[in-house]
matplotlib code that plots the C-alpha trace (Angstrom):
import matplotlib.pyplot as plt

x = [27.4, 24.5, 27.0, 28.5, 25.3, 24.4, 28.4, 28.1, 24.6, 25.6, 28.8, 27.1, 24.5, 26.9, 28.9, 26.1, 25.2, 28.7, 28.5, 25.9, 22.8, 21.3, 18.1, 16.8, 14.4, 14.9, 11.8, 10.7, 10.5, 6.5, 6.4, 8.9, 6.8, 3.4, 5.5, 6.6, 3.0, 1.4, 3.9, 3.9, -0.2, -0.1, 2.4, -0.1, -3.2, -1.6, -0.2, -3.4, -5.5, -3.2, -3.6, -7.3, -7.5, -5.0, -6.3, -9.8, -8.9, -10.4, -7.1, -5.0, -7.3, -8.3, -4.8, -3.1, -5.2, -5.2, -1.3, -0.2, -2.2, -0.2, -3.4, -3.7, 0.2, 0.0, -3.1, -1.4, 1.4, -1.2, -2.9]
y = [-22.9, -24.5, -26.6, -23.5, -21.8, -25.1, -25.1, -21.5, -22.2, -25.2, -23.4, -20.2, -22.4, -24.1, -21.0, -19.0, -22.0, -21.9, -18.2, -19.0, -18.6, -21.7, -21.3, -18.5, -19.7, -18.1, -16.0, -16.9, -14.5, -14.6, -13.5, -10.6, -9.5, -9.6, -7.9, -5.2, -4.9, -4.5, -2.2, 0.0, 0.0, 1.0, 3.8, 5.1, 4.9, 6.7, 9.5, 9.9, 10.2, 12.7, 14.5, 14.5, 15.7, 18.7, 19.6, 20.2, 21.9, 19.3, 18.9, 21.8, 24.6, 22.7, 21.6, 24.7, 27.2, 24.4, 23.8, 27.3, 29.4, 30.6, 29.8, 26.3, 25.6, 27.2, 24.8, 21.8, 22.1, 23.4, 20.0]
z = [-16.1, -14.6, -12.6, -11.6, -10.4, -8.5, -6.9, -5.6, -4.4, -2.3, -1.2, 0.0, 2.2, 3.8, 4.7, 5.6, 8.3, 9.5, 10.9, 13.8, 12.0, 13.3, 15.3, 13.0, 10.4, 6.8, 5.7, 2.3, -0.6, -0.5, 3.4, 2.5, -0.1, 2.2, 4.9, 2.7, 1.4, 4.7, 6.2, 3.2, 3.3, 6.7, 6.3, 3.2, 5.3, 8.3, 5.9, 4.2, 7.7, 8.9, 5.7, 5.6, 9.0, 8.4, 5.0, 6.8, 9.7, 12.0, 13.9, 13.2, 14.4, 17.8, 18.6, 17.7, 19.8, 22.6, 22.7, 21.7, 23.9, 27.0, 29.4, 28.4, 28.8, 32.2, 33.3, 32.0, 34.5, 37.1, 37.1]

ax = plt.figure().add_subplot(projection="3d")
ax.plot(x, y, z, "-o")
ax.set_aspect("equal")
plt.show()
């Protein structure tokens, strides 16, 4: 069984290199995990910031009044 796994790994490696993937470096598992953690942390922190501003009404009242009022909409196009 061990020899079969080694044989599969060696054939898989040669096949993947024969399809023109030369020049691209493979990313290791540790780097993939690090990238995933950084991306998820950024997305969750961005989502938390938006939720924080919307829940306390800091953003929502001012933005809603400025964007959806007719006077500010017209003045946007006059400038």
